[in-house]
Each structure stands twice: as structure tokens, then as C-alpha cells.
C-alpha positions in Angstrom: 11.6 -5.5 17.5 13.0 -3.1 14.8 16.1 -4.2 12.9 18.0 -1.9 10.6 19.8 -4.7 8.7 20.1 -8.4 8.6 18.1 -11.5 7.6 14.4 -11.7 8.0 12.9 -15.1 8.0 13.4 -18.0 7.9 11.5 -17.9 4.5 8.2 -16.7 3.1 5.7 -18.1 0.7 4.6 -14.6 -0.6 5.4 -10.9 -0.3 2.5 -8.5 -0.2 3.1 -4.9 -1.1 1.0 -1.8 -0.5 1.1 0.4 -3.6 1.2 4.2 -3.0 4.1 5.1 -0.8 5.6 1.6 -1.1 6.0 0.7 -4.8 5.1 4.1 -6.3 4.5 7.7 -5.1 1.5 9.7 -6.2 1.5 11.9 -3.1 1.5 15.2 -5.0 -1.4 13.9 -7.2 -3.3 12.7 -4.2 -3.0 16.1 -2.4 -3.9 18.0 -5.6 -7.0 15.9 -6.3 -8.3 15.7 -2.8 -7.8 19.4 -2.2 -9.8 20.2 -5.3 -12.5 17.6 -4.2 -12.8 19.1 -0.8 -13.3 22.6 -2.2 -16.0 21.3 -4.5 -17.9 19.8 -1.6 -17.5 22.8 0.7 -15.4 21.0 3.3 -13.5 23.4 5.5 -9.7 23.3 5.8 -10.0 22.3 9.4 -12.3 19.4 8.8 -10.2 18.2 5.9 -6.9 18.4 7.8 -8.3 16.4 10.6 -8.9 13.3 8.4 -6.2 10.8 7.7 -5.9 10.4 3.9 -3.0 8.0 3.4 -3.5 4.3 3.4 -7.3 4.4 3.7 -10.0 3.6 1.1 -11.6 6.7 -0.4 -15.0 5.5 0.7 -14.0 5.5 4.4 -12.4 9.0 4.0 -15.6 10.3 2.5 -17.7 8.7 5.2 -15.8 10.8 7.7 -16.5 14.0 5.9 -19.9 13.9 4.2 -23.5 12.7 4.9 -24.6 9.4 3.5 -26.9 10.7 0.8 -24.0 12.4 -1.1 -21.3 9.8 -0.6 -21.8 7.8 -3.7 -21.5 10.8 -6.0 -18.5 12.1 -4.0 -16.8 8.8 -4.4 -17.3 8.8 -8.1 -16.0 12.3 -8.3 -12.7 11.7 -6.5 -12.3 8.6 -8.7 -12.5 10.7 -11.8 -10.2 13.4 -10.5 -7.5 10.9 -9.4 -7.7 8.7 -12.5 -7.4 11.8 -14.8 -4.4 12.9 -12.8 -2.5 9.7 -13.2 -0.5 10.7 -16.3 2.7 12.3 -15.1 1.4 12.1 -11.5 3.0 8.8 -10.5 6.7 7.9 -10.1 8.4 4.7 -9.1 10.0 4.6 -5.7 13.6 3.4 -5.3 14.2 -0.4 -5.6 10.7 -1.2 -6.8 11.6 -2.5 -10.3 14.6 -4.4 -9.1 12.8 -6.2 -6.3 9.6 -7.0 -8.3 11.7 -8.3 -11.2 13.3 -10.8 -8.9 10.0 -12.3 -7.8 8.1 -14.9 -9.9 4.3 -14.6 -10.3 2.5 -16.4 -7.5 5.0 -15.1 -4.9 3.7 -11.6 -4.6 0.7 -9.4 -4.8 -0.3 -5.7 -4.6 -2.7 -4.9 -1.7 -4.0 -1.3 -2.0 -6.6 0.9 -0.5 -7.3 2.4 -3.9 -10.1 1.2 -6.2 -9.1 -1.2 -8.9 -9.4 1.2 -11.8 -7.2 3.7 -10.1 -4.7 1.2 -8.8 -4.3 -0.4 -12.2 -3.9 3.0 -13.9 -1.2 4.0 -11.5 0.7 0.7 -11.8 0.5 0.8 -15.6 1.7 4.4 -15.7 5.0 3.3 -14.3 5.2 0.0 -16.1 4.5 -2.5 -13.3 3.1 -5.8 -14.5 1.1 -7.4 -11.6 -0.4 -10.9 -11.5 -2.5 -10.4 -8.4 -4.1 -7.2 -7.0 -6.4 -6.8 -4.1 -8.1 -3.4 -4.2 -10.8 -1.5 -2.3 -13.5 -3.0 -4.6 -12.6 -6.5 -3.4 -13.2 -6.0 0.4 -15.7 -4.9 2.9 -13.3 -3.6 5.5 -10.2 -1.7 4.7 -6.9 -1.3 6.5 -6.2 -1.4 9.5 -8.5 -4.4 9.3 -6.6 -7.5 8.2 -9.2 -8.5 5.5 -7.2 -7.1 2.5 -4.0 -9.0 3.3 -5.9 -12.2 4.3 -7.7 -12.1 0.9 -4.3 -11.7 -0.9 -2.9 -14.7 0.9 -6.0 -16.7 0.1 -5.8 -15.8 -3.6 -2.2 -16.8 -3.7 -3.0 -20.0 -1.8 -0.5 -19.4 1.0 -0.5 -19.4 4.8 -0.8 -15.9 6.1 1.8 -16.7 8.7 4.3 -17.2 5.9 3.7 -13.8 4.3 5.6 -10.6 4.6 3.9 -7.3 4.3 5.6 -4.1 3.0 3.9 -0.9 4.0 4.6 2.8 4.6 1.5 3.7 6.6 0.5 2.8 10.2 -2.9 1.6 9.1 -1.4 -0.9 6.7 1.2 -2.1 9.2 -1.6 -2.6 11.7 -3.5 -4.7 9.1 -0.5 -6.8 8.4 0.1 -7.5 12.1 -3.6 -8.4 12.6 -3.3 -10.8 9.7 -0.5 -12.6 11.6 2.1 -11.6 9.0 5.7 -10.3 9.3 5.8 -6.5 8.7 8.4 -4.4 6.9 8.0 -0.6 7.2 9.3 1.9 4.7 10.1 5.4 5.9 8.9 7.0 2.6 5.9 8.9 4.1 6.3 8.6 7.8 9.1 8.8 10.4 10.5 5.5 11.8 9.2 6.4 15.2 5.6 6.4 13.8 5.9 2.9 12.3 5.4 -0.3 14.4 6.9 -3.1 12.4 9.3 -6.1 12.6 11.8 -4.3 10.4 12.1 -0.7 9.3 14.0 0.4 6.2 14.2 3.6 4.1 12.6 2.1 1.0 12.7 -1.0 -1.2 16.3 -0.4 -2.4 17.3 -1.7 1.0 15.5 -5.0 0.5 17.0 -8.0 -1.3 15.4 -11.4 -2.0 16.6 -14.9 -2.8 13.9 -17.1 -4.4 14.2 -20.9 -3.9 11.9 -23.9 -4.2 10.9 -23.5 -0.5 10.1 -19.8 -0.7 11.6 -16.4 -0.6 14.3 -15.3 1.8 14.5 -11.6 2.6 17.6 -9.6 3.5 17.7 -6.0 4.4 20.6 -3.5 4.4 19.8 0.0 5.6 23.0 0.9 7.2 24.3 4.5 6.6 
């Protein structure tokens, strides 16, 4: 069921946010760095275009493109390229600051497919202070597997069924559903028709929260 506006609930113990495409945008940086990386490793445009980049760990992307004996070096290289490109290559998406500032520590976490050094660099670039972060380094199976979101819930000490996931990518939404969580899709990188979620909104500026002793209530307003 997809709702454009209304209350989502009853209440949640924690909100879990993807980073790139949800809290921030580094899409131009990602495209720039991965295009350079692909040229360096001799990957054809056709092979590169056939691989889904968004919402997946770099290690999984590289495994689709390169033989095993060069993957470790290739992963280190893309990490360097993307980290060096963080300055000026990351911007806050609408509503991010307002929403996160309304949430106390222990009620939210960032769950990203990026490695920890890269994720931390991107968040700090735009001034986001985060108490809990689950990154690619922390897991064995990335999105669409539920492991990242289940780990975040465990670290926060909450029931996965009382978590809401905010995602812009189909892989992330699939991971949230598989974890038994409520899903909120943002149309920041994909069309609404591509996103299977409980609620679909344009971005976090259409999401409002009320924090109480019993949890977090979410309201959405994405009317024209």
C-alpha cells in the first residue's frame, strides 16, 4: 500500500536511514569516481552500464566486473577516489537537518552500503552528527539482504518490527521489507513506480516526527 500523506504507525522505536540519496546526495561524485575507476581497469562502457551502482556495497559491484585476484586492489582504489572527492562533492538533501535534529540519540541510525571511512567522511562534510552507523565493513551480506538493518536494530536494542526504514533505492527497500520493518521510499533517485514501499514521499522534507516516551510517531505530507 502506498500512501501520499497521513499518519504512519502507530509508533516506532527507531528510524533507520540510508545515507546517499536519502540524507545526502553525492551522485555526481559517485558517477565521476566510478567512471574514472572503470577506465583505469579497462571496463567497457557496456559492461559498466549493465551493473547497478546505487545502493550496493562497492565490493559487490566490483565482484560483478572484475576477477577475484584484482578485486582487493580495485576496492582500495575506488575507496581512495571517492574519499578524495568528498570535499565539495556532497550536499544535504531537503529536510535532512530538520528531521534528524528532532530525533534523540538512540532513536535513529544511518545504514549505508558505503564503507565506514567513506560514509563518515560524507556525513561530516555536511555536518551530520551520528550516534550509530552501520557500514559495509560491519556486515557480510549487503542490501537487499536484511542483515544491515537487523544489525542496526540490534545495536539500538529495539525490535525490528518497530523500526521504520527510509530508503531511495529498490535494494534498500527490499532489505527493509525482509527485515520486517516499515518502509518509506523517497523519490530522490528513482521514480515512484520503481519503489515498493509502505509509503512514498518526495524527500525528507515531507516527513515529520513527534518523539514521546513510547516512541516516535511519523506523519507524512506529500500533497501538491
